[in-house]
MMTF fields as JSON, N, C-alpha, C and O atoms, coordinates in Angstrom:
{
  "mmtfVersion": "1.0.0",
  "mmtfProducer": "UNKNOWN",
  "numBonds": 267,
  "numAtoms": 268,
  "numGroups": 67,
  "numChains": 1,
  "numModels": 1,
  "chainsPerModel": [1],
  "groupsPerChain": [67],
  "chainIdList": ["A"],
  "bondAtomList": [4, 2, 8, 6, 12, 10, 16, 14, 20, 18, 24, 22, 28, 26, 32, 30, 36, 34, 40, 38, 44, 42, 48, 46, 52, 50, 56, 54, 60, 58, 64, 62, 68, 66, 72, 70, 76, 74, 80, 78, 84, 82, 88, 86, 92, 90, 96, 94, 100, 98, 104, 102, 108, 106, 112, 110, 116, 114, 120, 118, 124, 122, 128, 126, 132, 130, 136, 134, 140, 138, 144, 142, 148, 146, 152, 150, 156, 154, 160, 158, 164, 162, 168, 166, 172, 170, 176, 174, 180, 178, 184, 182, 188, 186, 192, 190, 196, 194, 200, 198, 204, 202, 208, 206, 212, 210, 216, 214, 220, 218, 224, 222, 228, 226, 232, 230, 236, 234, 240, 238, 244, 242, 248, 246, 252, 250, 256, 254, 260, 258, 264, 262],
  "bondOrderList": [1, 1, 1, 1, 1, 1, 1, 1, 1, 1, 1, 1, 1, 1, 1, 1, 1, 1, 1, 1, 1, 1, 1, 1, 1, 1, 1, 1, 1, 1, 1, 1, 1, 1, 1, 1, 1, 1, 1, 1, 1, 1, 1, 1, 1, 1, 1, 1, 1, 1, 1, 1, 1, 1, 1, 1, 1, 1, 1, 1, 1, 1, 1, 1, 1, 1],
  "groupList": [{"groupName": "MET", "atomNameList": ["N", "CA", "C", "O"], "elementList": ["N", "C", "C", "O"], "formalChargeList": [0, 0, 0, 0], "bondAtomList": [1, 0, 2, 1, 3, 2], "bondOrderList": [1, 1, 2], "singleLetterCode": "M", "chemCompType": "L-PEPTIDE LINKING"}, {"groupName": "SER", "atomNameList": ["N", "CA", "C", "O"], "elementList": ["N", "C", "C", "O"], "formalChargeList": [0, 0, 0, 0], "bondAtomList": [1, 0, 2, 1, 3, 2], "bondOrderList": [1, 1, 2], "singleLetterCode": "S", "chemCompType": "L-PEPTIDE LINKING"}, {"groupName": "GLY", "atomNameList": ["N", "CA", "C", "O"], "elementList": ["N", "C", "C", "O"], "formalChargeList": [0, 0, 0, 0], "bondAtomList": [1, 0, 2, 1, 3, 2], "bondOrderList": [1, 1, 2], "singleLetterCode": "G", "chemCompType": "PEPTIDE LINKING"}, {"groupName": "LYS", "atomNameList": ["N", "CA", "C", "O"], "elementList": ["N", "C", "C", "O"], "formalChargeList": [0, 0, 0, 0], "bondAtomList": [1, 0, 2, 1, 3, 2], "bondOrderList": [1, 1, 2], "singleLetterCode": "K", "chemCompType": "L-PEPTIDE LINKING"}, {"groupName": "ILE", "atomNameList": ["N", "CA", "C", "O"], "elementList": ["N", "C", "C", "O"], "formalChargeList": [0, 0, 0, 0], "bondAtomList": [1, 0, 2, 1, 3, 2], "bondOrderList": [1, 1, 2], "singleLetterCode": "I", "chemCompType": "L-PEPTIDE LINKING"}, {"groupName": "GLU", "atomNameList": ["N", "CA", "C", "O"], "elementList": ["N", "C", "C", "O"], "formalChargeList": [0, 0, 0, 0], "bondAtomList": [1, 0, 2, 1, 3, 2], "bondOrderList": [1, 1, 2], "singleLetterCode": "E", "chemCompType": "L-PEPTIDE LINKING"}, {"groupName": "THR", "atomNameList": ["N", "CA", "C", "O"], "elementList": ["N", "C", "C", "O"], "formalChargeList": [0, 0, 0, 0], "bondAtomList": [1, 0, 2, 1, 3, 2], "bondOrderList": [1, 1, 2], "singleLetterCode": "T", "chemCompType": "L-PEPTIDE LINKING"}, {"groupName": "CYS", "atomNameList": ["N", "CA", "C", "O"], "elementList": ["N", "C", "C", "O"], "formalChargeList": [0, 0, 0, 0], "bondAtomList": [1, 0, 2, 1, 3, 2], "bondOrderList": [1, 1, 2], "singleLetterCode": "C", "chemCompType": "L-PEPTIDE LINKING"}, {"groupName": "VAL", "atomNameList": ["N", "CA", "C", "O"], "elementList": ["N", "C", "C", "O"], "formalChargeList": [0, 0, 0, 0], "bondAtomList": [1, 0, 2, 1, 3, 2], "bondOrderList": [1, 1, 2], "singleLetterCode": "V", "chemCompType": "L-PEPTIDE LINKING"}, {"groupName": "GLN", "atomNameList": ["N", "CA", "C", "O"], "elementList": ["N", "C", "C", "O"], "formalChargeList": [0, 0, 0, 0], "bondAtomList": [1, 0, 2, 1, 3, 2], "bondOrderList": [1, 1, 2], "singleLetterCode": "Q", "chemCompType": "L-PEPTIDE LINKING"}, {"groupName": "HIS", "atomNameList": ["N", "CA", "C", "O"], "elementList": ["N", "C", "C", "O"], "formalChargeList": [0, 0, 0, 0], "bondAtomList": [1, 0, 2, 1, 3, 2], "bondOrderList": [1, 1, 2], "singleLetterCode": "H", "chemCompType": "L-PEPTIDE LINKING"}, {"groupName": "LEU", "atomNameList": ["N", "CA", "C", "O"], "elementList": ["N", "C", "C", "O"], "formalChargeList": [0, 0, 0, 0], "bondAtomList": [1, 0, 2, 1, 3, 2], "bondOrderList": [1, 1, 2], "singleLetterCode": "L", "chemCompType": "L-PEPTIDE LINKING"}, {"groupName": "TYR", "atomNameList": ["N", "CA", "C", "O"], "elementList": ["N", "C", "C", "O"], "formalChargeList": [0, 0, 0, 0], "bondAtomList": [1, 0, 2, 1, 3, 2], "bondOrderList": [1, 1, 2], "singleLetterCode": "Y", "chemCompType": "L-PEPTIDE LINKING"}, {"groupName": "PHE", "atomNameList": ["N", "CA", "C", "O"], "elementList": ["N", "C", "C", "O"], "formalChargeList": [0, 0, 0, 0], "bondAtomList": [1, 0, 2, 1, 3, 2], "bondOrderList": [1, 1, 2], "singleLetterCode": "F", "chemCompType": "L-PEPTIDE LINKING"}, {"groupName": "ASP", "atomNameList": ["N", "CA", "C", "O"], "elementList": ["N", "C", "C", "O"], "formalChargeList": [0, 0, 0, 0], "bondAtomList": [1, 0, 2, 1, 3, 2], "bondOrderList": [1, 1, 2], "singleLetterCode": "D", "chemCompType": "L-PEPTIDE LINKING"}, {"groupName": "ASN", "atomNameList": ["N", "CA", "C", "O"], "elementList": ["N", "C", "C", "O"], "formalChargeList": [0, 0, 0, 0], "bondAtomList": [1, 0, 2, 1, 3, 2], "bondOrderList": [1, 1, 2], "singleLetterCode": "N", "chemCompType": "L-PEPTIDE LINKING"}, {"groupName": "PRO", "atomNameList": ["N", "CA", "C", "O"], "elementList": ["N", "C", "C", "O"], "formalChargeList": [0, 0, 0, 0], "bondAtomList": [1, 0, 2, 1, 3, 2], "bondOrderList": [1, 1, 2], "singleLetterCode": "P", "chemCompType": "L-PEPTIDE LINKING"}, {"groupName": "ARG", "atomNameList": ["N", "CA", "C", "O"], "elementList": ["N", "C", "C", "O"], "formalChargeList": [0, 0, 0, 0], "bondAtomList": [1, 0, 2, 1, 3, 2], "bondOrderList": [1, 1, 2], "singleLetterCode": "R", "chemCompType": "L-PEPTIDE LINKING"}],
  "groupTypeList": [0, 1, 1, 1, 0, 0, 2, 3, 3, 4, 2, 5, 6, 7, 4, 8, 7, 5, 9, 9, 3, 5, 6, 2, 4, 10, 11, 12, 6, 1, 13, 4, 7, 5, 14, 7, 5, 3, 14, 0, 8, 11, 6, 14, 6, 15, 14, 16, 3, 12, 3, 12, 12, 4, 5, 17, 11, 3, 0, 8, 6, 12, 3, 9, 15, 4, 1],
  "groupIdList": [1, 2, 3, 4, 5, 6, 7, 8, 9, 10, 11, 12, 13, 14, 15, 16, 17, 18, 19, 20, 21, 22, 23, 24, 25, 26, 27, 28, 29, 30, 31, 32, 33, 34, 35, 36, 37, 38, 39, 40, 41, 42, 43, 44, 45, 46, 47, 48, 49, 50, 51, 52, 53, 54, 55, 56, 57, 58, 59, 60, 61, 62, 63, 64, 65, 66, 67],
  "secStructList": [7, 7, 2, 2, 2, 2, 6, 1, 7, 7, 1, 3, 3, 7, 6, 6, 6, 7, 7, 3, 3, 1, 1, 3, 3, 3, 3, 6, 6, 3, 3, 3, 3, 2, 2, 2, 2, 2, 2, 2, 2, 2, 7, 7, 6, 6, 1, 2, 2, 2, 2, 2, 2, 2, 2, 2, 2, 6, 6, 7, 7, 7, 7, 7, 7, 7, 7],
  "xCoordList": [24.556, 23.161, 22.277, 22.703, 21.057, 20.097, 19.608, 19.663, 19.124, 18.589, 17.336, 17.058, 16.571, 15.369, 15.745, 15.0, 16.862, 17.317, 17.93, 17.917, 18.468, 19.206, 18.226, 18.607, 16.978, 16.031, 15.363, 14.58, 15.552, 14.797, 15.604, 16.835, 14.898, 15.479, 15.644, 14.771, 16.74, 17.032, 16.798, 17.26, 16.094, 15.871, 14.548, 13.659, 14.443, 13.247, 13.576, 14.746, 12.648, 12.858, 12.682, 11.619, 13.711, 13.63, 12.764, 12.925, 11.886, 11.002, 11.747, 11.183, 12.97, 13.768, 14.671, 14.567, 15.53, 16.488, 15.978, 16.559, 14.866, 14.261, 15.164, 15.002, 16.182, 17.037, 16.702, 16.165, 17.053, 16.847, 17.941, 19.13, 17.554, 18.559, 18.064, 16.892, 19.071, 18.745, 18.488, 17.753, 19.077, 18.887, 18.252, 18.499, 17.474, 16.76, 15.736, 15.756, 14.806, 13.702, 12.393, 12.319, 11.36, 9.966, 9.227, 9.285, 8.511, 7.462, 6.156, 5.882, 5.346, 4.141, 4.407, 5.052, 3.969, 4.195, 5.364, 5.613, 6.032, 7.109, 8.452, 8.567, 9.473, 10.833, 11.769, 11.675, 12.728, 13.752, 15.036, 15.222, 15.958, 17.212, 18.104, 17.908, 19.056, 19.883, 20.743, 21.004, 21.168, 21.928, 21.107, 21.577, 19.844, 18.977, 18.595, 18.588, 18.295, 17.96, 19.083, 18.793, 20.338, 21.44, 21.605, 21.885, 21.421, 21.604, 20.431, 20.662, 19.254, 18.069, 18.371, 18.123, 18.869, 19.071, 20.159, 20.068, 21.198, 22.28, 22.057, 22.866, 20.982, 20.842, 20.205, 19.159, 20.859, 20.345, 19.108, 18.962, 18.212, 16.969, 17.139, 16.23, 18.311, 18.543, 19.077, 19.179, 19.414, 19.982, 18.798, 17.718, 19.035, 18.033, 17.55, 16.399, 18.449, 18.003, 16.948, 16.218, 16.812, 15.842, 14.397, 13.563, 14.125, 12.838, 12.569, 11.459, 13.507, 13.432, 13.012, 12.111, 13.681, 13.388, 11.928, 11.232, 11.521, 10.147, 9.131, 8.167, 9.332, 8.537, 8.466, 7.395, 9.576, 9.597, 8.93, 8.267, 9.035, 8.383, 6.825, 6.096, 6.356, 4.868, 4.348, 3.139, 5.244, 4.755, 4.51, 4.007, 4.878, 4.629, 3.179, 2.43, 2.743, 1.412, 1.207, 2.099, 0.08, -0.204, -1.662, -2.526, -1.879, -3.208, -3.965, -3.467, -5.111, -5.985, -6.989, -7.559, -7.181, -8.217, -9.497, -9.563, -10.481, -11.783, -12.725, -12.923, -13.308, -14.27, -15.603, -16.514],
  "yCoordList": [156.45, 156.107, 155.958, 155.389, 156.463, 156.37, 155.0, 154.189, 154.705, 153.34, 153.054, 151.892, 154.074, 153.809, 153.427, 152.679, 153.894, 153.57, 152.199, 151.578, 151.712, 150.338, 149.242, 148.223, 149.385, 148.266, 148.3, 147.382, 149.244, 149.347, 148.594, 148.601, 147.934, 147.26, 148.186, 149.02, 148.081, 148.963, 148.126, 146.988, 148.663, 148.009, 147.293, 147.563, 146.361, 145.576, 144.105, 143.771, 143.22, 141.813, 141.374, 141.587, 140.743, 140.244, 139.012, 138.15, 138.851, 137.772, 136.495, 135.402, 136.633, 135.518, 134.95, 133.765, 135.746, 135.249, 135.452, 134.913, 136.248, 136.504, 137.139, 136.944, 137.952, 138.732, 140.204, 140.655, 140.94, 142.355, 143.012, 142.848, 143.719, 144.381, 145.864, 146.201, 146.697, 148.094, 148.494, 149.451, 147.784, 148.115, 146.996, 145.819, 147.344, 146.378, 147.038, 148.249, 146.193, 146.64, 146.246, 145.318, 146.949, 146.62, 146.218, 146.864, 145.116, 144.625, 144.669, 143.825, 145.653, 145.924, 146.147, 147.143, 145.315, 145.482, 144.577, 144.546, 143.877, 142.922, 143.549, 144.377, 143.127, 143.641, 142.535, 141.447, 142.787, 141.824, 142.552, 143.63, 141.987, 142.782, 142.726, 141.881, 143.616, 143.779, 142.488, 142.203, 141.729, 140.526, 139.463, 138.755, 139.316, 138.246, 138.61, 137.771, 139.906, 140.413, 140.088, 139.618, 140.313, 140.067, 138.619, 138.215, 137.783, 136.335, 135.785, 134.909, 136.268, 135.746, 136.136, 135.324, 137.292, 137.712, 136.881, 136.58, 136.489, 135.742, 134.226, 133.494, 133.734, 132.306, 131.712, 132.167, 130.686, 130.076, 129.243, 128.725, 129.119, 128.491, 127.021, 126.387, 126.469, 124.983, 124.789, 123.648, 125.824, 125.755, 125.442, 126.021, 124.537, 124.181, 125.421, 125.472, 126.423, 127.616, 128.388, 129.144, 128.25, 128.922, 128.576, 129.473, 127.385, 126.946, 127.529, 127.994, 127.511, 128.124, 129.612, 130.047, 130.376, 131.749, 131.968, 132.903, 131.092, 131.178, 131.022, 131.785, 130.005, 129.792, 131.023, 131.374, 131.609, 132.768, 133.915, 134.695, 134.099, 135.241, 135.087, 136.074, 133.862, 133.696, 134.348, 134.548, 134.707, 135.325, 136.88, 137.548, 137.398, 138.832, 139.092, 138.408, 140.123, 140.462, 141.892, 142.735, 142.132, 143.484, 143.892, 143.042, 145.129, 145.663, 145.912, 146.586, 145.391, 145.608, 146.714, 146.744, 147.588, 148.601, 148.004, 147.711, 147.824, 147.32, 148.499, 149.235, 148.704, 149.791, 149.326, 150.135],
  "zCoordList": [171.61, 171.138, 172.367, 173.372, 172.296, 173.381, 173.562, 172.637, 174.73, 175.015, 174.206, 173.911, 173.838, 173.006, 171.616, 170.982, 171.088, 169.742, 169.659, 168.596, 170.759, 170.727, 170.466, 169.889, 170.857, 170.717, 169.441, 169.197, 168.552, 167.267, 166.24, 166.273, 165.313, 164.186, 163.034, 162.793, 162.297, 161.237, 159.983, 159.913, 159.0, 157.734, 157.732, 158.54, 156.79, 156.59, 156.54, 156.354, 156.69, 156.534, 155.15, 154.567, 154.562, 153.136, 153.068, 153.932, 152.151, 151.959, 151.473, 151.518, 151.027, 150.505, 151.616, 151.93, 152.202, 153.198, 154.627, 155.569, 154.806, 156.06, 157.082, 158.287, 156.558, 157.45, 157.295, 156.283, 158.371, 158.34, 157.475, 157.749, 156.484, 155.591, 155.418, 155.584, 155.073, 154.853, 153.451, 153.204, 152.501, 151.07, 150.279, 150.541, 149.36, 148.525, 147.676, 147.455, 147.186, 146.375, 146.983, 147.788, 146.599, 147.071, 145.869, 144.823, 146.022, 145.052, 145.789, 146.643, 145.461, 146.107, 147.571, 147.898, 148.469, 149.883, 150.455, 151.66, 149.556, 150.017, 149.68, 148.776, 150.439, 150.397, 150.049, 150.617, 149.076, 148.678, 148.862, 148.297, 149.656, 149.892, 148.633, 147.76, 148.562, 147.486, 147.163, 145.995, 148.207, 147.959, 147.342, 146.452, 147.797, 147.241, 145.711, 144.811, 145.55, 144.192, 143.211, 142.11, 143.552, 142.721, 142.439, 141.31, 143.529, 143.358, 142.471, 141.638, 142.64, 141.774, 140.287, 139.396, 140.022, 138.635, 138.003, 136.813, 138.748, 138.216, 138.221, 137.65, 138.85, 138.94, 137.696, 137.234, 137.164, 135.943, 136.259, 137.366, 135.267, 135.456, 135.773, 136.31, 135.44, 135.703, 137.103, 137.553, 137.797, 139.154, 140.14, 140.025, 141.08, 142.101, 142.892, 143.326, 143.072, 143.8, 143.073, 143.715, 141.753, 141.007, 141.437, 141.559, 141.649, 142.072, 143.501, 143.761, 144.364, 145.654, 145.578, 146.295, 144.7, 144.524, 143.968, 144.364, 143.067, 142.576, 143.661, 143.725, 144.559, 145.672, 146.668, 147.161, 146.915, 147.766, 147.064, 147.748, 145.771, 145.106, 145.158, 145.059, 145.312, 145.432, 146.653, 146.776, 147.61, 148.838, 148.659, 149.562, 147.486, 147.211, 147.174, 146.476, 147.954, 148.022, 147.503, 147.598, 146.983, 146.504, 146.866, 147.085, 146.914, 147.15, 145.854, 144.952, 145.772, 144.586, 144.929, 146.019, 143.999, 144.103, 143.539, 142.346, 144.345, 143.905, 143.762, 144.729, 142.606, 142.421, 142.157, 141.981]
}
C-alpha cells in the first residue's frame, strides 16, 4: 500500500456511533452505519436506547430546494 493511501480514512462517519464505517445507509446528507441501523430497528420503544436514537436522528440534515 502506498504511503498516500495509508493516511486516508475509509468509509464515512456514522451520526449515531460516530465511528468510521464502510457500509450503511444515507438519509439525505447523513450516514448511519449498518450496525446502528440494525440496532435501531430492533430496539423496543420502551428501551432507554430508543430515546438516544431519536436524539441522534434529529441530526439528520437535508437540502431544501427553494424556488
